Backbone of each chain as nested JSON, in Angstrom:
{
  "chains": [
    {"id": "A", "residues": [
      {"number": 1, "name": "MET", "atoms": {"N": [70.513, 3.468, -49.715], "CA": [68.954, 3.139, -49.473], "C": [68.434, 4.075, -48.779]}},
      {"number": 2, "name": "ARG", "atoms": {"N": [68.856, 3.974, -47.789], "CA": [68.457, 4.677, -46.654], "C": [68.318, 6.278, -47.058]}},
      {"number": 3, "name": "LEU", "atoms": {"N": [69.444, 6.964, -47.444], "CA": [69.111, 8.151, -47.961], "C": [67.973, 8.313, -48.579]}},
      {"number": 4, "name": "ALA", "atoms": {"N": [68.275, 7.796, -49.991], "CA": [66.6, 7.547, -50.852], "C": [65.991, 7.634, -50.486]}},
      {"number": 5, "name": "MET", "atoms": {"N": [65.516, 6.437, -49.113], "CA": [64.261, 6.76, -48.298], "C": [63.752, 7.823, -47.789]}},
      {"number": 6, "name": "LEU", "atoms": {"N": [65.188, 8.553, -47.072], "CA": [64.993, 9.686, -46.545], "C": [64.39, 10.954, -47.403]}},
      {"number": 7, "name": "LEU", "atoms": {"N": [65.24, 10.872, -48.56], "CA": [64.906, 12.088, -49.661], "C": [63.359, 12.0, -50.144]}},
      {"number": 8, "name": "THR", "atoms": {"N": [63.102, 10.698, -50.23], "CA": [61.7, 10.503, -50.871], "C": [60.612, 11.003, -49.762]}},
      {"number": 9, "name": "ASP", "atoms": {"N": [60.953, 10.471, -48.603], "CA": [60.334, 11.095, -47.399], "C": [59.89, 12.569, -47.097]}},
      {"number": 10, "name": "LEU", "atoms": {"N": [61.086, 13.376, -47.677], "CA": [61.074, 14.646, -47.181], "C": [60.373, 15.058, -48.871]}},
      {"number": 11, "name": "SER", "atoms": {"N": [60.331, 14.924, -49.298], "CA": [60.16, 15.414, -50.712], "C": [58.127, 15.332, -50.562]}},
      {"number": 12, "name": "ALA", "atoms": {"N": [57.896, 13.922, -49.888], "CA": [56.447, 13.884, -49.725], "C": [56.028, 15.09, -48.515]}},
      {"number": 13, "name": "VAL", "atoms": {"N": [56.867, 15.178, -47.873], "CA": [56.216, 16.097, -46.542], "C": [56.564, 17.587, -47.508]}},
      {"number": 14, "name": "THR", "atoms": {"N": [57.487, 17.717, -47.654], "CA": [57.776, 19.409, -48.479], "C": [56.798, 19.723, -49.44]}},
      {"number": 15, "name": "ALA", "atoms": {"N": [56.534, 18.939, -50.552], "CA": [55.852, 19.265, -51.745], "C": [54.748, 19.882, -51.59]}},
      {"number": 16, "name": "PRO", "atoms": {"N": [53.807, 19.006, -50.965], "CA": [52.258, 19.95, -50.501], "C": [52.982, 21.007, -49.577]}},
      {"number": 17, "name": "VAL", "atoms": {"N": [53.232, 21.42, -49.013], "CA": [53.567, 22.586, -48.052], "C": [54.145, 23.859, -49.146]}},
      {"number": 18, "name": "LEU", "atoms": {"N": [55.264, 23.295, -50.036], "CA": [55.455, 24.358, -51.255], "C": [54.635, 24.694, -52.186]}},
      {"number": 19, "name": "ALA", "atoms": {"N": [53.8, 23.617, -52.536], "CA": [52.404, 24.147, -53.361], "C": [51.709, 24.922, -52.538]}},
      {"number": 20, "name": "GLN", "atoms": {"N": [51.658, 24.458, -51.479], "CA": [50.04, 25.531, -50.878], "C": [50.334, 26.78, -51.035]}},
      {"number": 21, "name": "GLN", "atoms": {"N": [51.966, 27.203, -50.865], "CA": [52.242, 28.575, -50.034], "C": [51.755, 29.763, -50.809]}},
      {"number": 22, "name": "PRO", "atoms": {"N": [52.04, 29.548, -52.148], "CA": [51.619, 30.817, -53.011], "C": [49.689, 31.358, -52.68]}},
      {"number": 23, "name": "GLY", "atoms": {"N": [49.015, 29.953, -52.941], "CA": [47.88, 30.288, -52.454], "C": [47.283, 30.655, -51.249]}},
      {"number": 24, "name": "ALA", "atoms": {"N": [47.923, 29.789, -50.42], "CA": [47.997, 30.654, -48.842], "C": [48.301, 31.62, -48.422]}},
      {"number": 25, "name": "THR", "atoms": {"N": [48.688, 32.767, -49.386], "CA": [48.947, 34.195, -48.861], "C": [48.318, 34.629, -49.443]}},
      {"number": 26, "name": "GLU", "atoms": {"N": [47.878, 34.508, -50.649], "CA": [46.936, 35.042, -51.416], "C": [45.82, 35.098, -51.136]}},
      {"number": 27, "name": "SER", "atoms": {"N": [45.165, 33.819, -50.38], "CA": [43.993, 33.79, -49.649], "C": [43.561, 34.059, -48.27]}},
      {"number": 28, "name": "GLN", "atoms": {"N": [44.46, 34.551, -47.728], "CA": [44.67, 34.854, -46.625], "C": [43.492, 36.633, -46.273]}},
      {"number": 29, "name": "ALA", "atoms": {"N": [42.497, 36.421, -45.515], "CA": [41.68, 37.215, -45.155], "C": [42.501, 38.556, -44.59]}},
      {"number": 30, "name": "LEU", "atoms": {"N": [42.166, 39.62, -44.841], "CA": [42.429, 40.794, -44.04], "C": [42.22, 40.906, -42.389]}},
      {"number": 31, "name": "ALA", "atoms": {"N": [43.538, 41.116, -41.81], "CA": [43.613, 40.593, -40.309], "C": [43.041, 42.072, -39.516]}},
      {"number": 32, "name": "THR", "atoms": {"N": [42.377, 41.475, -38.564], "CA": [41.654, 42.454, -37.42], "C": [42.876, 43.504, -37.175]}},
      {"number": 33, "name": "GLY", "atoms": {"N": [42.423, 44.732, -37.069], "CA": [43.16, 45.625, -36.705], "C": [43.598, 46.71, -38.025]}},
      {"number": 34, "name": "THR", "atoms": {"N": [43.295, 45.752, -39.156], "CA": [43.794, 46.451, -40.404], "C": [42.82, 47.506, -40.582]}},
      {"number": 35, "name": "VAL", "atoms": {"N": [43.061, 48.601, -41.437], "CA": [42.125, 49.56, -42.009], "C": [41.519, 48.978, -42.963]}},
      {"number": 36, "name": "ALA", "atoms": {"N": [40.211, 48.958, -43.267], "CA": [39.335, 48.515, -44.003], "C": [39.269, 48.861, -45.588]}},
      {"number": 37, "name": "PRO", "atoms": {"N": [39.854, 48.489, -46.33], "CA": [40.175, 49.057, -47.709], "C": [38.901, 49.891, -48.058]}},
      {"number": 38, "name": "ASP", "atoms": {"N": [38.592, 50.881, -48.366], "CA": [37.726, 51.419, -49.199], "C": [37.098, 51.069, -50.594]}},
      {"number": 39, "name": "PHE", "atoms": {"N": [36.04, 51.155, -50.944], "CA": [35.392, 50.761, -52.154], "C": [34.272, 51.124, -52.512]}},
      {"number": 40, "name": "THR", "atoms": {"N": [34.289, 50.87, -53.93], "CA": [32.728, 51.632, -54.155], "C": [32.178, 50.172, -55.418]}},
      {"number": 41, "name": "LEU", "atoms": {"N": [31.054, 50.239, -55.185], "CA": [30.438, 49.172, -55.872], "C": [28.997, 49.615, -56.034]}},
      {"number": 42, "name": "PRO", "atoms": {"N": [28.208, 49.304, -56.813], "CA": [26.815, 49.397, -57.292], "C": [25.965, 49.056, -56.16]}},
      {"number": 43, "name": "GLY", "atoms": {"N": [25.038, 49.691, -55.814], "CA": [24.11, 48.802, -54.656], "C": [22.885, 48.943, -54.958]}},
      {"number": 44, "name": "ALA", "atoms": {"N": [22.115, 47.983, -54.187], "CA": [20.297, 47.883, -54.068], "C": [19.951, 47.553, -53.096]}},
      {"number": 45, "name": "THR", "atoms": {"N": [18.618, 48.105, -52.783], "CA": [17.735, 47.647, -51.476], "C": [16.6, 47.113, -52.408]}},
      {"number": 46, "name": "ARG", "atoms": {"N": [15.854, 46.505, -51.245], "CA": [14.544, 46.001, -51.521], "C": [13.233, 46.931, -52.638]}},
      {"number": 47, "name": "TYR", "atoms": {"N": [13.853, 48.153, -52.363], "CA": [13.33, 49.455, -52.917], "C": [13.889, 49.786, -54.489]}},
      {"number": 48, "name": "GLY", "atoms": {"N": [15.003, 49.0, -54.755], "CA": [15.401, 48.99, -56.001], "C": [17.065, 49.376, -56.181]}},
      {"number": 49, "name": "VAL", "atoms": {"N": [17.613, 49.522, -57.338], "CA": [18.654, 49.948, -57.259], "C": [18.935, 51.388, -56.855]}},
      {"number": 50, "name": "LEU", "atoms": {"N": [19.887, 51.675, -56.295], "CA": [20.49, 52.659, -55.648], "C": [21.218, 53.448, -56.76]}},
      {"number": 51, "name": "ALA", "atoms": {"N": [20.688, 54.76, -57.105], "CA": [21.291, 55.907, -57.821], "C": [22.426, 56.231, -57.58]}},
      {"number": 52, "name": "GLN", "atoms": {"N": [22.826, 56.397, -56.534], "CA": [24.883, 56.432, -56.118], "C": [25.147, 54.905, -55.71]}},
      {"number": 53, "name": "PRO", "atoms": {"N": [26.573, 54.985, -56.422], "CA": [27.17, 53.57, -55.631], "C": [27.394, 53.733, -54.41]}},
      {"number": 54, "name": "ILE", "atoms": {"N": [27.634, 52.598, -53.492], "CA": [27.887, 52.603, -52.375], "C": [29.445, 52.786, -52.437]}},
      {"number": 55, "name": "HIS", "atoms": {"N": [29.818, 53.599, -51.118], "CA": [31.207, 53.731, -50.936], "C": [31.309, 53.295, -49.34]}},
      {"number": 56, "name": "LEU", "atoms": {"N": [32.492, 52.155, -48.925], "CA": [32.486, 51.89, -47.417], "C": [32.657, 53.431, -46.693]}},
      {"number": 57, "name": "SER", "atoms": {"N": [33.605, 54.131, -47.317], "CA": [34.073, 55.669, -46.517], "C": [32.376, 56.566, -46.21]}},
      {"number": 58, "name": "ASP", "atoms": {"N": [31.284, 56.004, -47.08], "CA": [30.186, 56.986, -46.595], "C": [29.953, 56.57, -45.21]}},
      {"number": 59, "name": "PHE", "atoms": {"N": [30.099, 55.137, -44.562], "CA": [29.616, 54.902, -43.346], "C": [30.825, 55.414, -42.553]}},
      {"number": 60, "name": "LYS", "atoms": {"N": [31.947, 56.253, -42.787], "CA": [32.82, 56.164, -41.405], "C": [32.118, 56.851, -40.309]}},
      {"number": 61, "name": "GLY", "atoms": {"N": [32.949, 56.261, -39.087], "CA": [31.991, 56.802, -38.049], "C": [30.97, 55.772, -37.621]}},
      {"number": 62, "name": "GLN", "atoms": {"N": [30.662, 54.996, -38.644], "CA": [29.733, 54.401, -37.741], "C": [29.98, 52.387, -37.98]}},
      {"number": 63, "name": "THR", "atoms": {"N": [29.372, 51.619, -37.391], "CA": [30.094, 50.209, -37.416], "C": [29.103, 49.744, -38.557]}},
      {"number": 64, "name": "VAL", "atoms": {"N": [30.056, 48.746, -39.246], "CA": [29.79, 48.168, -40.895], "C": [30.024, 46.86, -40.74]}},
      {"number": 65, "name": "VAL", "atoms": {"N": [28.864, 45.888, -40.981], "CA": [29.095, 44.774, -41.247], "C": [29.183, 44.247, -42.729]}},
      {"number": 66, "name": "LEU", "atoms": {"N": [30.284, 43.718, -43.444], "CA": [30.446, 43.305, -44.814], "C": [30.3, 42.048, -45.04]}},
      {"number": 67, "name": "ALA", "atoms": {"N": [29.322, 41.245, -45.424], "CA": [28.917, 40.131, -45.421], "C": [29.347, 39.392, -46.652]}},
      {"number": 68, "name": "PHE", "atoms": {"N": [30.193, 38.86, -46.971], "CA": [30.446, 38.449, -48.351], "C": [29.544, 36.773, -48.762]}},
      {"number": 69, "name": "PHE", "atoms": {"N": [28.815, 36.91, -49.696], "CA": [28.124, 35.899, -49.736], "C": [27.929, 35.266, -50.778]}},
      {"number": 70, "name": "HIS", "atoms": {"N": [27.562, 34.249, -51.148], "CA": [28.039, 32.884, -52.805], "C": [27.051, 33.634, -53.492]}},
      {"number": 71, "name": "LYS", "atoms": {"N": [26.008, 33.584, -53.432], "CA": [24.713, 33.849, -54.626], "C": [23.554, 34.05, -53.989]}},
      {"number": 72, "name": "ALA", "atoms": {"N": [22.953, 35.044, -55.074], "CA": [21.554, 35.393, -54.631], "C": [20.666, 34.45, -54.837]}},
      {"number": 73, "name": "HIS", "atoms": {"N": [19.773, 34.048, -54.196], "CA": [18.745, 32.939, -54.548], "C": [19.188, 31.502, -53.547]}},
      {"number": 74, "name": "SER", "atoms": {"N": [20.096, 31.941, -52.764], "CA": [20.622, 30.84, -51.846], "C": [19.903, 30.942, -50.791]}},
      {"number": 75, "name": "LYS", "atoms": {"N": [19.203, 29.603, -50.377], "CA": [18.777, 29.461, -49.178], "C": [19.412, 30.082, -48.04]}},
      {"number": 76, "name": "LEU", "atoms": {"N": [20.773, 29.932, -48.018], "CA": [21.603, 30.222, -46.993], "C": [21.87, 31.415, -46.667]}}
    ]},
    {"id": "B", "residues": [
      {"number": 1, "name": "MET", "atoms": {"N": [21.579, 34.684, -46.44], "CA": [20.75, 36.101, -46.295], "C": [19.643, 35.926, -45.412]}},
      {"number": 2, "name": "HIS", "atoms": {"N": [18.96, 35.036, -45.665], "CA": [17.664, 34.935, -44.518], "C": [17.664, 35.014, -43.084]}},
      {"number": 3, "name": "ALA", "atoms": {"N": [18.829, 34.17, -42.863], "CA": [19.174, 34.247, -41.19], "C": [19.729, 35.859, -40.99]}},
      {"number": 4, "name": "TYR", "atoms": {"N": [20.448, 36.458, -41.623], "CA": [20.509, 37.696, -41.555], "C": [19.193, 38.663, -41.238]}},
      {"number": 5, "name": "ARG", "atoms": {"N": [18.466, 38.478, -42.342], "CA": [17.082, 39.178, -42.324], "C": [16.12, 38.795, -40.897]}},
      {"number": 6, "name": "ASP", "atoms": {"N": [16.07, 37.512, -40.775], "CA": [15.334, 37.443, -39.639], "C": [15.938, 37.781, -38.398]}},
      {"number": 7, "name": "GLN", "atoms": {"N": [17.261, 37.945, -38.165], "CA": [17.876, 38.644, -37.002], "C": [18.113, 39.78, -36.958]}},
      {"number": 8, "name": "TYR", "atoms": {"N": [17.682, 40.608, -38.098], "CA": [17.877, 41.96, -38.654], "C": [17.8, 43.164, -37.265]}},
      {"number": 9, "name": "ALA", "atoms": {"N": [16.809, 42.859, -36.534], "CA": [16.31, 43.676, -35.192], "C": [17.135, 43.591, -34.371]}},
      {"number": 10, "name": "THR", "atoms": {"N": [17.6, 42.168, -33.894], "CA": [18.206, 41.892, -32.658], "C": [19.85, 42.251, -32.936]}},
      {"number": 11, "name": "LEU", "atoms": {"N": [20.058, 41.682, -33.874], "CA": [21.538, 41.704, -34.304], "C": [22.094, 43.158, -34.653]}},
      {"number": 12, "name": "PHE", "atoms": {"N": [21.23, 43.528, -35.783], "CA": [21.957, 44.895, -36.288], "C": [21.01, 46.001, -36.028]}},
      {"number": 13, "name": "LYS", "atoms": {"N": [20.192, 45.859, -34.859], "CA": [18.967, 46.78, -34.213], "C": [18.423, 47.46, -35.305]}},
      {"number": 14, "name": "ASP", "atoms": {"N": [17.975, 46.768, -36.294], "CA": [17.269, 47.256, -37.307], "C": [17.984, 48.327, -38.491]}},
      {"number": 15, "name": "GLY", "atoms": {"N": [19.211, 48.495, -38.207], "CA": [20.115, 49.134, -39.215], "C": [20.369, 50.484, -38.139]}},
      {"number": 16, "name": "GLN", "atoms": {"N": [19.642, 50.679, -37.354], "CA": [20.083, 51.711, -36.786], "C": [21.23, 52.541, -36.266]}},
      {"number": 17, "name": "THR", "atoms": {"N": [22.323, 51.078, -35.646], "CA": [23.271, 51.493, -35.289], "C": [24.408, 50.56, -35.7]}},
      {"number": 18, "name": "VAL", "atoms": {"N": [24.0, 49.55, -36.745], "CA": [24.945, 48.908, -37.584], "C": [24.353, 48.827, -38.995]}},
      {"number": 19, "name": "VAL", "atoms": {"N": [25.453, 49.213, -39.877], "CA": [25.001, 49.132, -41.147], "C": [25.355, 47.8, -42.142]}},
      {"number": 20, "name": "LEU", "atoms": {"N": [24.711, 46.894, -42.374], "CA": [25.019, 45.405, -42.961], "C": [25.158, 45.814, -44.44]}},
      {"number": 21, "name": "ILE", "atoms": {"N": [26.073, 45.248, -45.092], "CA": [26.318, 45.738, -46.539], "C": [26.554, 44.053, -47.075]}},
      {"number": 22, "name": "ALA", "atoms": {"N": [25.588, 43.305, -48.039], "CA": [25.777, 42.251, -48.335], "C": [26.373, 42.181, -49.46]}},
      {"number": 23, "name": "ILE", "atoms": {"N": [27.442, 41.483, -49.793], "CA": [28.394, 41.553, -51.311], "C": [28.391, 40.116, -51.89]}},
      {"number": 24, "name": "SER", "atoms": {"N": [28.306, 40.193, -53.116], "CA": [28.355, 38.764, -53.604], "C": [28.584, 39.71, -55.139]}},
      {"number": 25, "name": "ALA", "atoms": {"N": [29.163, 38.41, -56.411], "CA": [29.266, 38.807, -57.491], "C": [28.091, 38.827, -58.505]}},
      {"number": 26, "name": "ASP", "atoms": {"N": [26.838, 38.698, -57.635], "CA": [25.838, 38.532, -58.664], "C": [25.416, 40.147, -59.205]}},
      {"number": 27, "name": "PRO", "atoms": {"N": [25.093, 40.172, -60.823], "CA": [24.78, 41.538, -60.966], "C": [23.581, 42.295, -60.224]}},
      {"number": 28, "name": "LEU", "atoms": {"N": [23.869, 43.598, -60.231], "CA": [23.005, 44.427, -59.623], "C": [21.391, 44.181, -59.431]}},
      {"number": 29, "name": "ASP", "atoms": {"N": [21.256, 43.896, -60.779], "CA": [19.726, 43.585, -61.13], "C": [19.111, 42.391, -60.041]}},
      {"number": 30, "name": "THR", "atoms": {"N": [19.844, 41.467, -60.312], "CA": [19.56, 40.163, -59.56], "C": [19.473, 40.193, -58.082]}},
      {"number": 31, "name": "LEU", "atoms": {"N": [20.259, 40.855, -57.876], "CA": [20.461, 41.6, -56.173], "C": [19.227, 42.217, -55.618]}},
      {"number": 32, "name": "ALA", "atoms": {"N": [19.095, 43.136, -56.549], "CA": [17.577, 44.443, -56.321], "C": [16.475, 42.774, -56.504]}},
      {"number": 33, "name": "ALA", "atoms": {"N": [16.372, 42.292, -57.382], "CA": [14.955, 41.489, -57.616], "C": [14.98, 40.999, -56.321]}},
      {"number": 34, "name": "TRP", "atoms": {"N": [16.07, 40.043, -55.745], "CA": [16.356, 39.315, -54.907], "C": [15.895, 39.894, -53.566]}},
      {"number": 35, "name": "ALA", "atoms": {"N": [16.179, 41.068, -53.12], "CA": [16.335, 41.914, -52.065], "C": [14.483, 42.465, -52.152]}},
      {"number": 36, "name": "ARG", "atoms": {"N": [13.899, 42.559, -53.313], "CA": [12.55, 42.957, -53.254], "C": [11.666, 41.574, -52.879]}},
      {"number": 37, "name": "ASP", "atoms": {"N": [11.958, 40.464, -53.668], "CA": [11.116, 39.264, -53.438], "C": [11.125, 38.7, -52.155]}},
      {"number": 38, "name": "ASP", "atoms": {"N": [12.106, 38.869, -51.017], "CA": [12.636, 38.152, -50.225], "C": [12.634, 39.275, -49.286]}},
      {"number": 39, "name": "GLN", "atoms": {"N": [12.419, 40.628, -49.165], "CA": [12.342, 41.392, -48.34], "C": [13.461, 41.607, -47.485]}},
      {"number": 40, "name": "PHE", "atoms": {"N": [14.703, 41.799, -47.931], "CA": [16.091, 42.052, -47.325], "C": [15.878, 43.274, -46.834]}},
      {"number": 41, "name": "GLN", "atoms": {"N": [15.969, 43.514, -45.504], "CA": [16.141, 45.311, -45.026], "C": [17.152, 45.786, -45.234]}},
      {"number": 42, "name": "PHE", "atoms": {"N": [18.467, 45.212, -45.704], "CA": [19.815, 45.892, -45.733], "C": [20.148, 46.018, -46.799]}},
      {"number": 43, "name": "LEU", "atoms": {"N": [21.577, 46.736, -47.13], "CA": [22.102, 46.758, -48.509], "C": [22.597, 45.79, -49.303]}},
      {"number": 44, "name": "PHE", "atoms": {"N": [22.912, 45.937, -50.608], "CA": [23.109, 44.94, -51.396], "C": [24.22, 45.746, -52.331]}},
      {"number": 45, "name": "ALA", "atoms": {"N": [25.229, 44.88, -52.352], "CA": [26.497, 45.689, -53.216], "C": [26.917, 44.549, -54.281]}},
      {"number": 46, "name": "SER", "atoms": {"N": [26.583, 44.55, -55.613], "CA": [27.452, 44.053, -56.377], "C": [28.646, 43.976, -56.96]}},
      {"number": 47, "name": "ASP", "atoms": {"N": [29.506, 42.862, -56.852], "CA": [30.761, 43.071, -56.501], "C": [31.298, 42.21, -57.917]}},
      {"number": 48, "name": "THR", "atoms": {"N": [30.855, 42.241, -59.235], "CA": [30.57, 41.561, -60.262], "C": [32.004, 40.939, -60.862]}},
      {"number": 49, "name": "GLY", "atoms": {"N": [32.98, 41.443, -60.564], "CA": [34.518, 40.836, -60.814], "C": [34.902, 40.237, -59.503]}},
      {"number": 50, "name": "GLY", "atoms": {"N": [34.447, 40.198, -58.494], "CA": [34.795, 39.64, -57.277], "C": [36.188, 40.152, -56.906]}},
      {"number": 51, "name": "VAL", "atoms": {"N": [36.059, 41.673, -57.159], "CA": [37.261, 42.414, -56.781], "C": [37.609, 42.888, -55.595]}},
      {"number": 52, "name": "VAL", "atoms": {"N": [36.278, 43.366, -54.84], "CA": [36.133, 43.503, -53.43], "C": [36.421, 42.472, -52.619]}},
      {"number": 53, "name": "GLY", "atoms": {"N": [36.028, 41.321, -53.081], "CA": [36.021, 40.272, -52.298], "C": [37.498, 39.601, -52.402]}},
      {"number": 54, "name": "LYS", "atoms": {"N": [38.216, 39.772, -53.269], "CA": [39.338, 39.146, -53.279], "C": [40.467, 40.324, -52.474]}},
      {"number": 55, "name": "LEU", "atoms": {"N": [40.037, 41.344, -52.203], "CA": [40.443, 42.456, -51.589], "C": [40.416, 42.196, -50.251]}},
      {"number": 56, "name": "TYR", "atoms": {"N": [39.449, 41.695, -49.756], "CA": [39.297, 41.764, -48.178], "C": [39.499, 40.1, -47.898]}},
      {"number": 57, "name": "GLY", "atoms": {"N": [39.342, 38.92, -48.789], "CA": [39.798, 37.538, -48.16], "C": [39.406, 36.512, -49.406]}},
      {"number": 58, "name": "PRO", "atoms": {"N": [40.367, 36.458, -49.786], "CA": [40.368, 35.826, -51.602], "C": [40.276, 34.287, -51.272]}},
      {"number": 59, "name": "SER", "atoms": {"N": [39.468, 33.82, -51.987], "CA": [39.069, 32.258, -51.73], "C": [40.07, 31.542, -52.699]}},
      {"number": 60, "name": "ALA", "atoms": {"N": [40.053, 30.038, -52.549], "CA": [40.565, 29.327, -53.036], "C": [40.361, 29.391, -54.505]}},
      {"number": 61, "name": "SER", "atoms": {"N": [39.326, 29.464, -55.066], "CA": [38.726, 29.589, -56.115], "C": [39.111, 30.598, -56.45]}},
      {"number": 62, "name": "THR", "atoms": {"N": [39.4, 31.443, -58.064], "CA": [40.12, 33.114, -57.916], "C": [38.787, 33.53, -58.711]}},
      {"number": 63, "name": "ASP", "atoms": {"N": [37.855, 33.373, -59.233], "CA": [37.236, 34.344, -60.102], "C": [35.952, 34.314, -59.669]}},
      {"number": 64, "name": "ARG", "atoms": {"N": [35.662, 33.822, -58.288], "CA": [34.032, 34.297, -57.779], "C": [34.464, 34.66, -56.485]}},
      {"number": 65, "name": "VAL", "atoms": {"N": [33.508, 35.173, -55.746], "CA": [33.32, 35.913, -54.389], "C": [32.616, 34.498, -53.796]}},
      {"number": 66, "name": "ASP", "atoms": {"N": [32.904, 33.295, -53.825], "CA": [32.576, 31.835, -53.148], "C": [32.405, 31.79, -52.062]}},
      {"number": 67, "name": "HIS", "atoms": {"N": [32.739, 32.559, -51.052], "CA": [33.094, 32.258, -49.814], "C": [31.798, 33.052, -48.882]}},
      {"number": 68, "name": "ARG", "atoms": {"N": [32.258, 33.026, -47.784], "CA": [31.191, 33.687, -46.92], "C": [31.969, 34.483, -46.034]}},
      {"number": 69, "name": "ASN", "atoms": {"N": [32.696, 35.217, -46.0], "CA": [33.508, 36.013, -45.338], "C": [32.677, 37.182, -44.623]}},
      {"number": 70, "name": "VAL", "atoms": {"N": [32.509, 37.344, -43.408], "CA": [32.359, 38.488, -42.532], "C": [33.339, 39.203, -42.082]}},
      {"number": 71, "name": "PHE", "atoms": {"N": [32.952, 40.73, -42.16], "CA": [33.817, 41.332, -41.603], "C": [33.09, 42.351, -40.586]}},
      {"number": 72, "name": "VAL", "atoms": {"N": [33.639, 42.967, -39.176], "CA": [33.188, 43.794, -38.803], "C": [33.66, 45.297, -38.831]}},
      {"number": 73, "name": "VAL", "atoms": {"N": [33.394, 46.347, -39.195], "CA": [34.26, 47.393, -39.338], "C": [33.977, 48.638, -38.517]}},
      {"number": 74, "name": "ALA", "atoms": {"N": [34.597, 48.804, -37.493], "CA": [34.413, 49.552, -36.45], "C": [34.125, 51.098, -37.295]}},
      {"number": 75, "name": "ALA", "atoms": {"N": [34.032, 51.908, -36.122], "CA": [33.84, 53.202, -36.319], "C": [35.178, 53.939, -37.065]}},
      {"number": 76, "name": "ASP", "atoms": {"N": [36.098, 53.606, -36.31], "CA": [37.407, 54.036, -36.406], "C": [37.698, 53.632, -38.073]}},
      {"number": 77, "name": "GLY", "atoms": {"N": [37.263, 52.426, -38.764], "CA": [37.569, 52.413, -40.087], "C": [38.572, 51.081, -40.019]}},
      {"number": 78, "name": "LYS", "atoms": {"N": [38.771, 50.659, -38.889], "CA": [39.375, 49.258, -38.838], "C": [38.61, 48.268, -38.724]}},
      {"number": 79, "name": "ILE", "atoms": {"N": [39.176, 47.114, -39.154], "CA": [38.683, 45.449, -38.932], "C": [38.785, 45.063, -37.46]}},
      {"number": 80, "name": "ALA", "atoms": {"N": [37.313, 45.17, -36.768], "CA": [37.536, 44.792, -35.563], "C": [37.375, 43.223, -35.209]}},
      {"number": 81, "name": "TYR", "atoms": {"N": [36.754, 42.648, -36.315], "CA": [36.403, 41.16, -36.071], "C": [36.248, 40.71, -37.657]}},
      {"number": 82, "name": "ARG", "atoms": {"N": [36.599, 39.353, -37.662], "CA": [36.802, 38.628, -38.804], "C": [36.187, 37.26, -38.457]}},
      {"number": 83, "name": "GLN", "atoms": {"N": [35.139, 36.709, -39.473], "CA": [35.06, 35.458, -38.958], "C": [34.897, 34.595, -40.631]}},
      {"number": 84, "name": "THR", "atoms": {"N": [36.106, 34.019, -40.794], "CA": [36.357, 33.419, -42.417], "C": [37.05, 32.033, -42.602]}},
      {"number": 85, "name": "PRO", "atoms": {"N": [36.191, 31.337, -43.167], "CA": [34.779, 31.819, -43.415], "C": [33.653, 31.856, -42.283]}},
      {"number": 86, "name": "PHE", "atoms": {"N": [32.891, 32.443, -42.697], "CA": [31.365, 32.582, -41.782], "C": [30.52, 31.475, -41.951]}},
      {"number": 87, "name": "ARG", "atoms": {"N": [30.057, 30.67, -40.739], "CA": [29.752, 29.41, -40.934], "C": [28.045, 29.754, -40.586]}},
      {"number": 88, "name": "GLU", "atoms": {"N": [27.583, 30.203, -41.824], "CA": [26.6, 30.64, -42.24], "C": [25.14, 29.732, -41.614]}},
      {"number": 89, "name": "ILE", "atoms": {"N": [25.279, 28.505, -41.471], "CA": [24.359, 27.215, -41.001], "C": [24.272, 27.209, -39.669]}},
      {"number": 90, "name": "ASP", "atoms": {"N": [25.492, 27.909, -38.611], "CA": [25.746, 27.319, -37.342], "C": [25.363, 28.68, -36.904]}},
      {"number": 91, "name": "PRO", "atoms": {"N": [24.604, 28.453, -35.889], "CA": [23.608, 29.402, -34.991], "C": [24.558, 29.895, -33.778]}},
      {"number": 92, "name": "ALA", "atoms": {"N": [25.6, 29.464, -33.551], "CA": [26.746, 30.126, -32.868], "C": [27.349, 31.019, -33.577]}},
      {"number": 93, "name": "ALA", "atoms": {"N": [27.491, 31.026, -34.836], "CA": [27.853, 32.019, -35.649], "C": [27.5, 33.262, -35.552]}},
      {"number": 94, "name": "TYR", "atoms": {"N": [26.092, 33.082, -35.201], "CA": [25.526, 34.426, -35.114], "C": [25.602, 35.112, -33.668]}},
      {"number": 95, "name": "THR", "atoms": {"N": [25.681, 34.176, -32.845], "CA": [25.779, 34.607, -31.412], "C": [27.306, 35.201, -31.2]}},
      {"number": 96, "name": "GLU", "atoms": {"N": [27.853, 34.727, -31.917], "CA": [29.669, 35.393, -31.853], "C": [29.637, 36.323, -32.002]}},
      {"number": 97, "name": "LEU", "atoms": {"N": [28.785, 36.76, -33.506], "CA": [28.915, 38.173, -34.002], "C": [27.917, 39.253, -33.442]}},
      {"number": 98, "name": "ALA", "atoms": {"N": [27.021, 38.854, -32.834], "CA": [25.977, 39.442, -31.723], "C": [26.902, 40.22, -30.253]}},
      {"number": 99, "name": "ALA", "atoms": {"N": [28.02, 39.059, -30.141], "CA": [28.379, 39.668, -29.078], "C": [29.507, 40.474, -28.997]}},
      {"number": 100, "name": "VAL", "atoms": {"N": [30.112, 40.151, -30.777], "CA": [31.53, 41.291, -31.171], "C": [30.36, 42.652, -31.335]}},
      {"number": 101, "name": "LEU", "atoms": {"N": [29.38, 42.774, -32.103], "CA": [28.69, 43.98, -32.292], "C": [28.464, 44.476, -31.04]}},
      {"number": 102, "name": "ASP", "atoms": {"N": [28.074, 44.128, -30.002], "CA": [27.598, 44.462, -28.636], "C": [29.018, 45.253, -28.07]}},
      {"number": 103, "name": "LYS", "atoms": {"N": [29.927, 44.209, -28.276], "CA": [31.486, 44.824, -27.883], "C": [31.962, 46.01, -28.258]}},
      {"number": 104, "name": "VAL", "atoms": {"N": [31.583, 46.301, -29.578], "CA": [32.188, 47.055, -30.71], "C": [31.055, 48.731, -30.138]}},
      {"number": 105, "name": "LEU", "atoms": {"N": [30.039, 48.478, -30.148], "CA": [29.345, 49.219, -30.21], "C": [28.85, 49.824, -28.816]}},
      {"number": 106, "name": "GLY", "atoms": {"N": [29.947, 49.087, -27.685], "CA": [29.613, 49.304, -26.236], "C": [28.423, 49.337, -25.8]}},
      {"number": 107, "name": "ARG", "atoms": {"N": [27.614, 48.49, -25.916], "CA": [26.36, 48.175, -25.55], "C": [26.298, 46.85, -24.546]}}
    ]}
  ]
}
């Protein structure tokens, strides 16, 4: 009886942890000190769509802030 | 994004020393129209598949860049700072970002 209870308790503790593990690994953001992976994306400014895509490597030697955001037209 | 716009001069020195790239999964035309309408001074990048967003900091939901991660990439190409998620409505988040930029830029 006690063993059964202990096992039940253990599974309650371990199950959520195990369930979270794959997601947690995948959802980890790149760490400080990591080389920022280059990317190529179509770009725009307030003056219109850029003729050339944006490469992060275009800005080598400069400080770049990458701000990922949810959606255009959000007030935030 | 309006907070970035309104603090562009102080936070990003009007883009003269810091390049700000705002990235979302919106189509490029949507971003261009929004940038024009709301007069954002910085670059927008359209990550329609969310590929780059996932590369940098995947969110719990898989198919959208629906998080607000912020990364500072220093001149050496390395990530000098991250705030994940970025507390977009918290003024302290911008204070922290400004302090980091000051440090990275040595100013």
